[in-house]
MILO-712115 format. One record per residue: x, y, z of N, C-alpha, C, O, CB in turn; residue in three letters. Coordinates in nm, 2 decimals. Atoms other than C-alpha are relative to their C-alpha. Glycine has a CB too. Layout:
<markes>
[[X,Y,Z],[X,Y,Z],[X,Y,Z],[X,Y,Z],[X,Y,Z],ala],
...
</markes>
This chain:
<markes>
[[0.09,-0.04,0.10],[0.21,4.04,-6.05],[-0.09,-0.11,-0.04],[-0.04,-0.22,-0.07],[0.09,0.05,-0.13],met],
[[0.09,0.10,0.04],[-0.10,3.84,-6.14],[0.03,-0.04,-0.14],[0.06,0.05,-0.22],[-0.14,0.04,0.03],pro],
[[-0.02,0.04,0.13],[-0.07,3.63,-6.45],[-0.09,0.07,-0.10],[-0.05,0.10,-0.21],[-0.03,-0.15,-0.01],leu],
[[0.09,-0.08,0.09],[-0.38,3.81,-6.60],[0.06,0.13,-0.04],[0.05,0.17,-0.15],[-0.13,0.02,0.07],ser],
[[-0.06,-0.12,0.04],[-0.19,4.13,-6.58],[0.12,-0.02,-0.09],[0.15,0.06,-0.18],[0.05,0.08,0.13],leu],
[[-0.11,0.04,0.08],[0.12,3.97,-6.72],[-0.04,-0.02,-0.15],[0.02,0.04,-0.24],[0.07,-0.12,0.05],leu],
[[0.04,0.03,0.14],[-0.07,3.85,-7.03],[-0.06,0.12,-0.06],[-0.05,0.14,-0.19],[-0.09,-0.11,0.00],phe],
[[0.05,-0.12,0.06],[-0.24,4.18,-7.08],[0.12,0.09,-0.04],[0.11,0.16,-0.14],[-0.09,0.08,0.10],ser],
[[-0.13,-0.07,0.04],[0.11,4.34,-7.08],[0.06,-0.06,-0.12],[0.11,0.02,-0.21],[0.10,0.00,0.12],arg],
[[-0.06,0.06,0.12],[0.23,4.09,-7.33],[-0.08,0.04,-0.13],[-0.02,0.06,-0.23],[0.00,-0.15,0.02],leu],
[[0.08,-0.04,0.12],[-0.06,4.17,-7.56],[0.02,0.15,-0.03],[0.03,0.18,-0.15],[-0.15,-0.02,0.04],glu],
[[-0.03,-0.13,0.03],[0.02,4.54,-7.52],[0.13,0.01,-0.07],[0.15,0.09,-0.17],[0.01,0.09,0.13],glu],
[[-0.13,0.00,0.06],[0.38,4.47,-7.61],[0.00,-0.04,-0.15],[0.08,0.01,-0.23],[0.10,-0.09,0.08],leu],
[[0.01,0.05,0.14],[0.28,4.29,-7.93],[-0.10,0.08,-0.08],[-0.12,0.05,-0.20],[-0.04,-0.14,0.00],ser],
[[0.11,-0.07,0.07],[0.00,4.54,-8.02],[0.05,0.09,-0.12],[-0.02,0.12,-0.21],[-0.08,0.08,0.09],ser],
[[-0.06,-0.08,0.11],[0.24,4.75,-8.24],[0.04,-0.08,-0.12],[0.10,-0.03,-0.21],[0.11,0.09,0.06],asp],
[[-0.04,0.09,0.11],[0.30,4.45,-8.46],[-0.11,0.00,-0.10],[-0.23,0.02,-0.07],[0.03,-0.14,0.05],arg],
[[0.10,0.01,0.10],[0.12,4.40,-8.79],[-0.10,-0.11,0.03],[-0.06,-0.20,0.11],[0.06,-0.02,-0.14],pro],
[[0.10,0.10,-0.02],[-0.19,4.19,-8.80],[0.05,-0.14,-0.03],[0.14,-0.15,-0.12],[-0.13,0.02,-0.07],ala],
[[-0.05,0.14,0.03],[-0.14,3.81,-8.80],[0.04,-0.06,0.14],[-0.01,-0.01,0.24],[0.13,0.00,-0.09],gly],
[[-0.04,0.06,-0.12],[0.03,3.59,-8.54],[0.05,0.10,0.10],[0.14,0.18,0.05],[0.10,-0.12,-0.02],pro],
[[-0.05,-0.10,-0.10],[0.09,3.79,-8.22],[0.15,-0.01,0.03],[0.21,0.09,0.04],[-0.08,-0.01,0.12],ser],
[[-0.14,0.02,-0.03],[0.43,3.64,-8.15],[0.06,-0.11,-0.09],[-0.01,-0.21,-0.10],[0.03,-0.02,0.15],leu],
[[-0.06,0.11,0.07],[0.67,3.44,-8.36],[0.07,-0.10,0.10],[0.10,-0.05,0.21],[0.10,0.05,-0.10],ser],
[[-0.07,0.09,-0.09],[0.83,3.13,-8.21],[0.14,0.04,0.04],[0.18,0.01,0.15],[0.01,-0.14,-0.06],pro],
[[-0.13,-0.05,-0.03],[1.16,3.30,-8.22],[0.00,0.11,0.11],[0.11,0.13,0.17],[0.07,0.06,-0.12],asp],
[[0.01,-0.11,-0.10],[1.04,3.57,-7.98],[-0.03,-0.06,0.14],[-0.02,0.01,0.24],[-0.11,0.09,-0.04],glu],
[[0.04,0.06,-0.13],[0.93,3.32,-7.71],[0.12,-0.08,0.05],[0.20,-0.14,-0.03],[-0.12,-0.09,-0.01],leu],
[[-0.11,0.07,-0.06],[1.18,3.16,-7.47],[-0.04,-0.15,0.03],[-0.16,-0.18,0.03],[0.06,0.06,0.12],val],
[[0.02,0.14,-0.03],[1.21,2.79,-7.39],[-0.02,-0.02,0.15],[0.05,0.04,0.23],[0.11,-0.09,-0.06],asp],
[[0.02,0.04,-0.14],[1.08,2.63,-7.07],[0.04,-0.15,0.01],[0.01,-0.23,-0.08],[-0.15,0.02,0.04],ile],
[[-0.04,0.14,-0.02],[1.24,2.31,-6.94],[-0.07,-0.05,0.12],[-0.06,0.00,0.23],[0.16,-0.01,0.02],leu],
[[0.06,0.07,-0.11],[1.03,2.08,-6.73],[0.07,-0.13,0.03],[0.09,-0.21,-0.06],[-0.16,-0.03,-0.03],ile],
[[-0.07,0.12,-0.04],[1.22,1.82,-6.54],[-0.09,-0.08,0.10],[-0.10,-0.04,0.21],[0.14,0.03,0.07],val],
[[0.11,0.07,-0.07],[0.96,1.57,-6.42],[0.00,-0.15,-0.04],[-0.02,-0.18,-0.16],[-0.14,0.07,-0.02],glu],
[[0.00,0.14,0.03],[0.97,1.19,-6.40],[-0.14,-0.06,-0.02],[-0.16,-0.16,-0.09],[0.07,-0.08,0.10],asp],
[[0.14,0.05,0.01],[0.59,1.15,-6.37],[-0.07,0.06,-0.13],[-0.08,0.18,-0.14],[-0.08,0.04,0.12],ser],
[[0.07,-0.05,0.12],[0.41,1.17,-6.71],[-0.12,0.08,0.04],[-0.15,0.18,-0.02],[-0.04,-0.12,-0.09],val],
[[0.12,-0.07,-0.04],[0.09,1.27,-6.53],[0.03,0.14,0.05],[-0.04,0.23,0.02],[-0.08,-0.08,0.11],asp],
[[-0.04,-0.13,-0.05],[0.26,1.55,-6.34],[0.05,0.09,-0.10],[0.02,0.21,-0.10],[0.10,-0.02,0.11],asp],
[[-0.05,-0.08,0.11],[0.43,1.67,-6.65],[-0.12,0.06,-0.08],[-0.12,0.17,-0.12],[0.10,-0.07,-0.09],ala],
[[0.12,-0.04,0.07],[0.10,1.68,-6.83],[-0.09,0.10,0.07],[-0.14,0.20,0.01],[-0.09,-0.12,-0.04],gln],
[[0.07,-0.09,-0.08],[-0.07,1.86,-6.55],[0.07,0.14,0.00],[0.00,0.24,0.00],[-0.02,-0.05,0.15],leu],
[[-0.08,-0.12,0.00],[0.21,2.12,-6.54],[-0.02,0.07,-0.14],[-0.04,0.19,-0.14],[0.15,-0.02,0.02],thr],
[[0.02,-0.05,0.13],[0.18,2.17,-6.92],[-0.14,0.06,-0.01],[-0.16,0.16,-0.07],[0.03,-0.10,-0.11],ile],
[[0.14,-0.04,0.01],[-0.20,2.20,-6.89],[-0.01,0.13,0.08],[-0.08,0.23,0.03],[-0.09,-0.10,0.06],lys],
[[0.01,-0.13,-0.08],[-0.16,2.47,-6.61],[0.06,0.11,-0.08],[0.01,0.23,-0.07],[0.07,-0.02,0.13],ala],
[[-0.07,-0.10,0.08],[0.08,2.66,-6.84],[-0.10,0.05,-0.11],[-0.11,0.16,-0.14],[0.13,-0.04,-0.05],leu],
[[0.09,-0.03,0.11],[-0.16,2.64,-7.13],[-0.13,0.07,0.05],[-0.19,0.15,-0.02],[-0.04,-0.13,-0.08],lys],
[[0.12,-0.07,-0.05],[-0.46,2.74,-6.91],[0.02,0.15,0.02],[-0.08,0.22,0.02],[-0.04,-0.07,0.13],asp],
[[-0.03,-0.14,-0.02],[-0.29,3.07,-6.85],[0.06,0.06,-0.13],[0.13,0.16,-0.13],[0.09,0.03,0.12],val],
[[-0.04,-0.04,0.14],[-0.21,3.10,-7.23],[0.15,0.01,-0.02],[0.19,0.09,-0.10],[-0.07,0.13,-0.03],arg],
[[-0.14,0.00,0.03],[0.16,3.03,-7.21],[0.02,-0.09,-0.12],[-0.01,-0.21,-0.11],[0.08,-0.04,0.13],ile],
[[-0.02,0.08,0.13],[0.25,2.91,-7.56],[0.15,-0.02,-0.03],[0.18,-0.06,-0.14],[-0.07,0.07,-0.11],thr],
[[-0.15,0.02,0.02],[0.63,2.89,-7.52],[0.03,-0.14,-0.03],[-0.05,-0.23,0.00],[0.08,0.05,0.12],asn],
[[-0.05,0.14,0.03],[0.82,2.59,-7.64],[0.04,-0.06,0.13],[0.12,0.00,0.20],[0.12,0.00,-0.11],his],
[[-0.03,0.07,-0.13],[0.84,2.34,-7.36],[0.07,-0.13,-0.03],[0.03,-0.21,-0.11],[-0.13,-0.03,0.08],ile],
[[-0.08,0.12,0.00],[1.10,2.07,-7.33],[-0.03,-0.08,0.13],[-0.03,-0.02,0.23],[0.16,0.02,-0.02],his],
[[0.02,0.08,-0.12],[1.04,1.78,-7.09],[0.10,-0.11,0.00],[0.12,-0.18,-0.10],[-0.15,-0.07,0.00],val],
[[-0.09,0.11,-0.02],[1.30,1.55,-6.96],[-0.04,-0.08,0.13],[-0.10,-0.02,0.22],[0.15,0.05,0.02],val],
[[0.06,0.08,-0.11],[1.23,1.26,-6.72],[0.08,-0.04,0.12],[0.04,-0.10,0.21],[-0.05,-0.13,-0.07],arg],
[[-0.09,0.03,-0.11],[1.53,1.23,-6.49],[0.11,0.11,0.01],[0.13,0.19,-0.08],[0.06,-0.14,-0.01],asp],
[[-0.10,-0.10,-0.02],[1.80,1.44,-6.34],[0.12,0.00,-0.09],[0.18,0.10,-0.13],[0.05,-0.01,0.14],gly],
[[-0.11,0.01,0.10],[2.08,1.30,-6.56],[-0.03,0.06,-0.13],[0.05,0.13,-0.19],[0.04,-0.15,-0.01],ala],
[[0.04,-0.05,0.13],[1.88,1.39,-6.87],[-0.01,0.15,0.01],[0.03,0.22,-0.09],[-0.13,-0.06,-0.04],ala],
[[0.01,-0.14,-0.02],[1.82,1.74,-6.73],[0.14,0.06,-0.01],[0.16,0.16,-0.08],[-0.06,0.04,0.13],ala],
[[-0.14,-0.06,0.00],[2.20,1.80,-6.68],[0.05,-0.02,-0.14],[0.12,0.07,-0.19],[0.09,-0.07,0.10],leu],
[[-0.04,0.02,0.14],[2.27,1.65,-7.03],[-0.06,0.10,-0.09],[0.01,0.16,-0.17],[-0.04,-0.14,-0.05],asp],
[[0.07,-0.10,0.08],[2.01,1.88,-7.18],[0.06,0.14,0.02],[0.10,0.21,-0.08],[-0.15,0.01,0.04],phe],
[[-0.05,-0.13,-0.03],[2.14,2.19,-7.00],[0.15,0.02,-0.05],[0.19,0.13,-0.09],[-0.01,0.03,0.14],leu],
[[-0.14,-0.02,0.03],[2.51,2.12,-7.07],[0.04,-0.07,-0.13],[0.16,-0.09,-0.16],[0.08,-0.06,0.11],phe],
[[-0.02,0.06,0.13],[2.47,1.96,-7.42],[0.09,-0.12,0.00],[0.19,-0.12,-0.07],[0.05,0.11,-0.09],cys],
[[-0.08,0.12,0.00],[2.60,1.62,-7.34],[-0.09,-0.12,-0.03],[-0.22,-0.10,-0.05],[0.06,-0.02,0.15],lys],
[[0.07,0.12,0.02],[2.49,1.26,-7.41],[-0.10,0.02,-0.12],[-0.05,0.06,-0.22],[-0.08,-0.03,0.12],gly],
[[0.10,0.00,0.11],[2.17,1.24,-7.62],[-0.03,0.15,-0.05],[-0.08,0.17,-0.16],[-0.13,-0.06,0.04],glu],
[[0.02,-0.14,0.04],[2.16,1.63,-7.63],[0.13,0.07,-0.04],[0.14,0.19,-0.05],[-0.06,0.07,0.12],phe],
[[-0.13,-0.05,0.03],[2.52,1.67,-7.74],[0.00,0.09,-0.13],[0.08,0.18,-0.15],[0.10,-0.11,-0.03],ala],
[[0.01,-0.08,0.12],[2.41,1.81,-8.08],[-0.08,0.13,0.02],[-0.09,0.21,-0.07],[-0.07,-0.08,-0.11],gln],
[[0.08,-0.12,-0.02],[2.19,2.08,-7.92],[0.09,0.12,0.01],[0.21,0.11,0.05],[-0.08,-0.01,0.13],arg],
[[-0.08,-0.12,0.00],[2.32,2.44,-7.96],[0.02,0.05,0.15],[-0.08,0.06,0.22],[-0.06,0.11,-0.08],lys],
[[-0.03,-0.04,-0.13],[2.49,2.55,-7.64],[-0.06,0.14,0.03],[-0.09,0.17,0.15],[0.15,0.01,0.02],arg],
[[0.06,-0.13,-0.02],[2.35,2.90,-7.69],[-0.15,0.00,0.02],[-0.21,0.10,0.06],[0.04,0.09,-0.11],thr],
[[0.14,0.01,-0.01],[1.99,2.78,-7.68],[-0.04,-0.07,0.13],[-0.09,-0.18,0.12],[-0.06,-0.07,-0.12],glu],
[[0.03,0.06,-0.13],[1.94,2.72,-7.31],[-0.15,0.05,0.03],[-0.19,0.15,-0.02],[0.10,0.05,0.11],arg],
[[0.13,-0.05,-0.05],[1.59,2.74,-7.15],[0.02,0.12,0.09],[0.12,0.14,0.15],[-0.07,-0.11,0.08],pro],
[[-0.01,-0.11,-0.08],[1.52,3.06,-6.98],[-0.08,-0.01,0.13],[-0.08,0.08,0.22],[-0.05,0.12,-0.07],gln],
[[0.07,0.03,-0.13],[1.31,2.90,-6.70],[0.00,-0.15,0.01],[-0.03,-0.22,-0.09],[-0.14,0.06,0.01],ile],
[[0.00,0.14,-0.03],[1.33,2.56,-6.54],[-0.10,-0.03,0.11],[-0.10,0.03,0.22],[0.14,-0.05,0.04],ile],
[[0.09,0.05,-0.10],[1.05,2.38,-6.36],[0.05,-0.14,0.04],[0.06,-0.23,-0.04],[-0.15,-0.01,-0.05],leu],
[[-0.08,0.11,-0.04],[1.23,2.12,-6.15],[-0.06,-0.08,0.11],[-0.09,-0.03,0.22],[0.14,0.04,0.04],leu],
[[0.05,0.09,-0.10],[1.09,1.82,-5.96],[0.12,-0.04,0.09],[0.23,-0.05,0.04],[-0.07,-0.13,-0.06],asp],
[[-0.11,0.05,-0.08],[1.30,1.71,-5.66],[0.02,-0.15,0.00],[0.13,-0.19,0.01],[-0.02,0.05,0.15],leu],
[[0.00,0.15,-0.01],[1.21,1.34,-5.65],[0.03,-0.06,-0.14],[-0.07,-0.11,-0.20],[-0.12,-0.05,0.06],gly],
[[-0.03,0.05,0.13],[1.39,1.24,-5.97],[0.09,-0.13,0.00],[0.17,-0.14,0.10],[0.07,0.11,-0.08],leu],
[[-0.10,0.11,0.01],[1.56,0.91,-6.07],[0.13,0.05,-0.06],[0.15,0.16,-0.12],[-0.06,-0.11,-0.10],pro],
[[-0.14,-0.02,0.05],[1.93,0.89,-6.16],[0.07,0.11,0.08],[0.17,0.08,0.15],[0.00,0.03,-0.15],lys],
[[-0.06,-0.11,-0.07],[2.02,1.23,-6.02],[-0.11,0.08,0.06],[-0.20,0.12,-0.01],[0.09,0.10,-0.09],val],
[[0.12,-0.07,-0.06],[1.79,1.39,-5.76],[0.00,0.15,-0.03],[0.10,0.21,-0.07],[0.00,-0.02,0.15],asp],
[[0.02,-0.14,0.03],[1.65,1.74,-5.80],[0.09,0.10,0.07],[0.13,0.20,0.02],[-0.14,0.04,0.02],gly],
[[-0.09,-0.08,-0.08],[1.86,1.89,-5.52],[0.14,0.01,-0.07],[0.20,0.11,-0.08],[0.01,-0.05,0.14],ile],
[[-0.13,0.00,0.07],[2.18,1.78,-5.70],[-0.01,0.07,-0.14],[0.09,0.14,-0.17],[0.05,-0.14,-0.02],glu],
[[0.01,-0.07,0.13],[2.05,1.91,-6.04],[0.00,0.15,0.03],[0.07,0.22,-0.04],[-0.14,-0.04,-0.07],val],
[[0.00,-0.15,-0.04],[1.97,2.25,-5.87],[0.14,0.04,0.04],[0.18,0.15,0.00],[-0.10,0.02,0.11],leu],
[[-0.14,-0.04,-0.05],[2.32,2.25,-5.71],[0.09,0.02,-0.13],[0.16,0.12,-0.13],[0.06,-0.11,0.09],arg],
[[-0.08,-0.01,0.12],[2.48,2.19,-6.05],[-0.04,0.12,-0.09],[0.05,0.19,-0.15],[0.00,-0.12,-0.08],gln],
[[0.05,-0.11,0.08],[2.26,2.45,-6.23],[0.06,0.13,0.06],[0.11,0.21,-0.01],[-0.15,0.00,0.00],ile],
[[-0.03,-0.12,-0.06],[2.34,2.72,-5.98],[0.15,0.01,0.02],[0.20,0.12,0.05],[-0.06,0.01,0.14],lys],
[[-0.14,-0.01,-0.02],[2.71,2.63,-5.95],[0.08,0.03,-0.13],[0.19,0.07,-0.13],[0.06,-0.13,0.05],ala],
[[-0.06,-0.02,0.13],[2.78,2.68,-6.32],[-0.03,0.14,-0.06],[-0.15,0.18,-0.06],[-0.04,-0.11,-0.11],asp],
[[0.02,-0.14,0.05],[2.83,3.03,-6.47],[-0.09,0.00,-0.12],[-0.15,0.11,-0.14],[0.13,0.06,-0.03],ser],
[[0.08,0.00,0.12],[2.65,2.93,-6.79],[-0.15,-0.02,0.03],[-0.23,0.02,-0.05],[0.04,-0.12,-0.09],arg],
[[0.15,0.03,-0.03],[2.32,2.83,-6.61],[-0.05,0.07,0.13],[-0.17,0.06,0.16],[-0.02,-0.15,0.01],thr],
[[0.04,-0.05,-0.13],[2.32,3.00,-6.27],[-0.11,0.11,0.00],[-0.18,0.13,0.10],[0.12,0.05,0.08],arg],
[[0.10,-0.11,0.00],[2.10,3.29,-6.38],[-0.13,-0.04,-0.05],[-0.23,0.03,-0.06],[0.05,0.11,-0.09],thr],
[[0.13,0.05,0.05],[1.83,3.07,-6.52],[-0.09,-0.02,0.12],[-0.06,-0.09,0.22],[0.01,-0.14,-0.08],ile],
[[0.09,0.02,-0.11],[1.53,3.10,-6.29],[-0.05,-0.15,0.01],[-0.08,-0.21,-0.09],[-0.12,0.09,-0.01],pro],
[[0.04,0.14,-0.02],[1.45,2.76,-6.13],[-0.12,0.00,0.10],[-0.11,0.06,0.21],[0.11,-0.09,0.05],val],
[[0.12,0.02,-0.09],[1.10,2.68,-5.98],[0.00,-0.14,0.03],[-0.01,-0.23,-0.05],[-0.13,0.05,-0.07],ile],
[[0.00,0.14,-0.05],[1.11,2.37,-5.77],[-0.15,-0.04,0.01],[-0.23,0.02,0.07],[0.07,-0.01,0.14],val],
[[0.13,0.06,0.00],[0.80,2.15,-5.82],[0.01,-0.13,0.08],[0.09,-0.22,0.03],[-0.06,-0.02,-0.14],leu],
[[-0.02,0.13,-0.08],[0.76,1.87,-5.56],[-0.13,-0.03,0.08],[-0.21,0.06,0.11],[0.12,0.01,0.08],thr],
[[0.11,0.04,-0.09],[0.51,1.68,-5.35],[0.04,0.03,0.14],[-0.05,0.02,0.23],[-0.04,-0.15,-0.02],val],
[[-0.05,-0.02,-0.13],[0.72,1.76,-5.05],[-0.01,0.14,0.05],[0.02,0.24,-0.03],[0.15,-0.04,0.01],ser],
[[0.00,-0.13,-0.06],[0.65,2.05,-4.82],[0.08,0.00,0.13],[0.06,0.09,0.21],[-0.14,0.05,0.02],asn],
[[-0.09,0.02,-0.11],[0.91,1.94,-4.57],[0.09,0.12,0.01],[0.15,0.17,-0.09],[0.08,-0.13,0.00],arg],
[[-0.09,-0.11,-0.02],[1.11,2.23,-4.42],[0.14,-0.02,-0.06],[0.20,0.07,-0.12],[0.01,0.04,0.14],asp],
[[-0.14,0.02,0.05],[1.44,2.07,-4.51],[0.01,0.01,-0.15],[0.12,0.06,-0.20],[0.05,-0.14,0.05],arg],
[[0.00,-0.01,0.15],[1.35,2.05,-4.88],[-0.01,0.15,-0.04],[0.06,0.19,-0.13],[-0.11,-0.09,-0.06],asp],
[[0.02,-0.14,0.03],[1.23,2.41,-4.89],[0.13,0.08,0.03],[0.18,0.15,-0.05],[-0.11,0.06,0.09],val],
[[-0.12,-0.07,-0.04],[1.54,2.53,-4.70],[0.12,-0.03,-0.09],[0.19,0.05,-0.14],[0.04,-0.03,0.15],val],
[[-0.11,0.04,0.09],[1.78,2.33,-4.92],[-0.02,0.06,-0.14],[0.08,0.11,-0.20],[0.00,-0.16,-0.01],ala],
[[0.02,-0.06,0.13],[1.62,2.46,-5.24],[0.03,0.15,0.01],[0.09,0.20,-0.09],[-0.15,-0.02,-0.04],ser],
[[-0.03,-0.15,-0.01],[1.63,2.82,-5.12],[0.15,0.02,0.02],[0.21,0.12,-0.04],[-0.07,0.06,0.12],gln],
[[-0.14,-0.02,-0.02],[1.99,2.78,-5.00],[0.08,-0.02,-0.13],[0.18,0.05,-0.15],[0.05,-0.10,0.11],arg],
[[-0.07,0.02,0.13],[2.09,2.65,-5.34],[-0.04,0.10,-0.11],[0.03,0.10,-0.22],[-0.03,-0.14,-0.05],leu],
[[0.04,-0.11,0.10],[1.92,2.94,-5.52],[-0.12,-0.02,-0.08],[-0.14,0.05,-0.18],[0.11,0.01,-0.09],gly],
[[0.13,0.01,0.07],[1.58,2.82,-5.63],[-0.08,0.13,0.02],[-0.07,0.20,0.12],[-0.09,-0.12,0.06],ala],
[[0.07,-0.12,0.00],[1.37,3.11,-5.72],[-0.14,-0.01,0.05],[-0.20,0.09,0.10],[-0.01,0.05,-0.15],asp],
[[0.13,0.02,-0.05],[1.04,2.96,-5.61],[-0.02,-0.15,0.03],[0.06,-0.23,-0.02],[-0.11,0.05,-0.09],ala],
[[0.03,0.14,-0.04],[0.89,2.64,-5.46],[-0.15,-0.02,0.00],[-0.22,0.05,0.06],[0.06,-0.02,0.15],tyr],
[[0.14,0.03,0.01],[0.56,2.50,-5.56],[-0.03,-0.15,0.04],[0.04,-0.24,-0.01],[-0.05,0.02,-0.15],ile],
[[0.04,0.13,-0.04],[0.40,2.20,-5.39],[-0.11,-0.05,-0.10],[-0.20,0.02,-0.13],[-0.06,-0.01,0.14],val],
[[0.09,0.05,0.11],[0.23,1.98,-5.66],[-0.13,-0.04,0.07],[-0.14,-0.07,0.19],[0.06,-0.12,-0.07],lys],
[[0.00,-0.02,0.15],[-0.01,1.95,-5.82],[0.00,0.15,-0.04],[-0.04,0.24,0.04],[-0.13,-0.06,-0.05],pro],
[[-0.01,-0.13,0.05],[0.06,2.25,-6.03],[-0.13,0.05,-0.06],[-0.19,-0.03,-0.14],[0.12,0.01,-0.10],val],
[[0.13,-0.06,0.06],[-0.24,2.47,-6.12],[0.02,0.15,-0.01],[0.12,0.20,0.03],[-0.12,-0.04,0.09],asp],
[[0.00,-0.14,0.02],[-0.32,2.83,-6.19],[0.04,0.07,0.13],[0.12,0.17,0.12],[-0.13,0.05,-0.06],phe],
[[-0.03,-0.07,-0.13],[-0.31,2.93,-5.82],[0.15,-0.01,0.03],[0.21,0.09,0.07],[-0.09,-0.06,0.11],gln],
[[-0.14,0.02,-0.03],[0.04,2.78,-5.78],[0.08,0.09,-0.09],[0.18,0.15,-0.04],[0.04,-0.15,-0.02],asn],
[[-0.08,-0.08,0.09],[0.17,2.95,-6.09],[-0.01,0.15,0.03],[0.09,0.22,0.03],[-0.04,-0.03,-0.14],leu],
[[0.02,-0.14,-0.02],[0.02,3.29,-6.01],[0.07,0.04,0.13],[0.10,0.16,0.15],[-0.15,0.03,0.01],ser],
[[-0.07,-0.03,-0.13],[0.17,3.26,-5.66],[0.15,0.03,-0.01],[0.21,0.10,0.07],[-0.02,-0.11,0.09],gly],
[[-0.15,-0.02,0.01],[0.53,3.26,-5.79],[0.03,0.12,-0.09],[0.15,0.16,-0.10],[0.06,-0.12,-0.06],val],
[[-0.04,-0.11,0.09],[0.50,3.55,-6.04],[0.06,0.12,0.07],[0.14,0.18,0.00],[-0.13,0.04,-0.07],thr],
[[-0.07,-0.11,-0.06],[0.60,3.81,-5.79],[0.15,-0.02,0.02],[0.22,0.07,0.02],[-0.06,0.04,0.14],pro],
[[-0.14,0.03,-0.02],[0.93,3.63,-5.74],[0.08,0.00,-0.13],[0.20,0.00,-0.13],[0.01,-0.13,0.08],gln],
[[-0.06,0.01,0.13],[1.00,3.60,-6.11],[-0.04,0.10,-0.09],[-0.15,0.15,-0.08],[-0.02,-0.14,-0.05],leu],
[[0.04,-0.09,0.11],[1.01,3.83,-6.40],[-0.05,-0.09,-0.11],[0.03,-0.11,-0.21],[0.12,0.09,-0.04],ser],
[[0.05,0.09,0.11],[0.79,3.60,-6.61],[-0.02,0.07,-0.13],[-0.02,0.01,-0.24],[-0.13,-0.06,0.04],leu],
[[0.00,-0.08,0.13],[0.75,3.88,-6.87],[0.13,-0.03,-0.07],[0.13,-0.05,-0.19],[-0.03,0.15,0.02],gln],
[[-0.13,0.03,0.06],[1.12,3.84,-6.93],[0.01,-0.14,-0.04],[0.07,-0.18,-0.14],[0.11,0.05,0.10],trp],
[[-0.02,0.14,0.02],[1.11,3.47,-6.90],[-0.09,-0.06,-0.12],[-0.05,-0.16,-0.17],[-0.04,-0.08,0.12],ala],
[[0.08,0.06,0.10],[0.83,3.42,-7.15],[0.01,0.07,-0.14],[-0.04,0.02,-0.24],[-0.15,0.01,0.04],leu],
[[-0.02,-0.07,0.12],[0.92,3.68,-7.41],[0.14,0.05,-0.01],[0.19,0.12,0.08],[-0.10,0.12,-0.01],leu],
[[-0.14,-0.04,0.02],[1.27,3.74,-7.55],[0.00,0.15,-0.02],[-0.09,0.21,-0.08],[0.06,-0.07,-0.12],lys],
[[-0.02,-0.14,0.03],[1.39,4.09,-7.54],[0.06,0.03,-0.14],[0.14,-0.06,-0.18],[0.09,0.06,0.11],arg],
[[-0.05,-0.04,0.13],[1.46,4.26,-7.87],[0.15,0.04,0.02],[0.19,0.10,0.12],[-0.08,0.12,-0.07],ala],
[[-0.14,-0.04,-0.01],[1.84,4.30,-7.93],[0.01,0.15,-0.01],[-0.06,0.21,-0.09],[0.08,-0.08,-0.11],pro],
[[-0.02,-0.15,0.01],[1.97,4.65,-7.88],[0.09,0.02,-0.12],[0.19,-0.04,-0.15],[0.08,0.05,0.13],val],
[[-0.07,-0.03,0.12],[2.08,4.80,-8.20],[0.06,0.14,0.01],[-0.01,0.24,0.04],[-0.09,0.00,-0.13],val],
[[-0.07,-0.14,-0.01],[2.34,5.09,-8.19],[0.00,0.06,-0.14],[0.04,0.00,-0.23],[0.14,-0.02,0.06],asn],
[[0.00,-0.07,0.13],[2.29,5.34,-8.46],[0.11,0.11,0.00],[0.12,0.18,-0.10],[-0.13,0.06,-0.03],val],
</markes>
């Protein structure tokens, strides 16, 4: 699904709301960017903003921090365990714990295995692609990240779900 269609659908979904802000922050899900390069993180955030994604974005700079963030350890021990990101953009070339190991731990844990993971890397080597796919990555983007890269992965992901929280079901 092209991103332009996705955002037109999001606007339709919010059109029955009263005038004012189209979506509250509580209705948007969190995105986790795991990227050691400040420049690459900024380019990724710019690419997201260029396609009008306004979700809350967390950035961590190494694999150990990513795991601490996801599993509420270390400096993130006070974070609520129930507030996990609903999509992860993961670089493979990370300090401390590499991206392949981070992906392995994400997909091995029942609390995080269903979170879509998009691998972002400068590598287009077959072994990295195969390893990422084998471990359960939902998509693979060779950097730099831009609108074309992002729109290319939307068919593999339900970004409508990933960018907008579903309303809770109320039984009457």
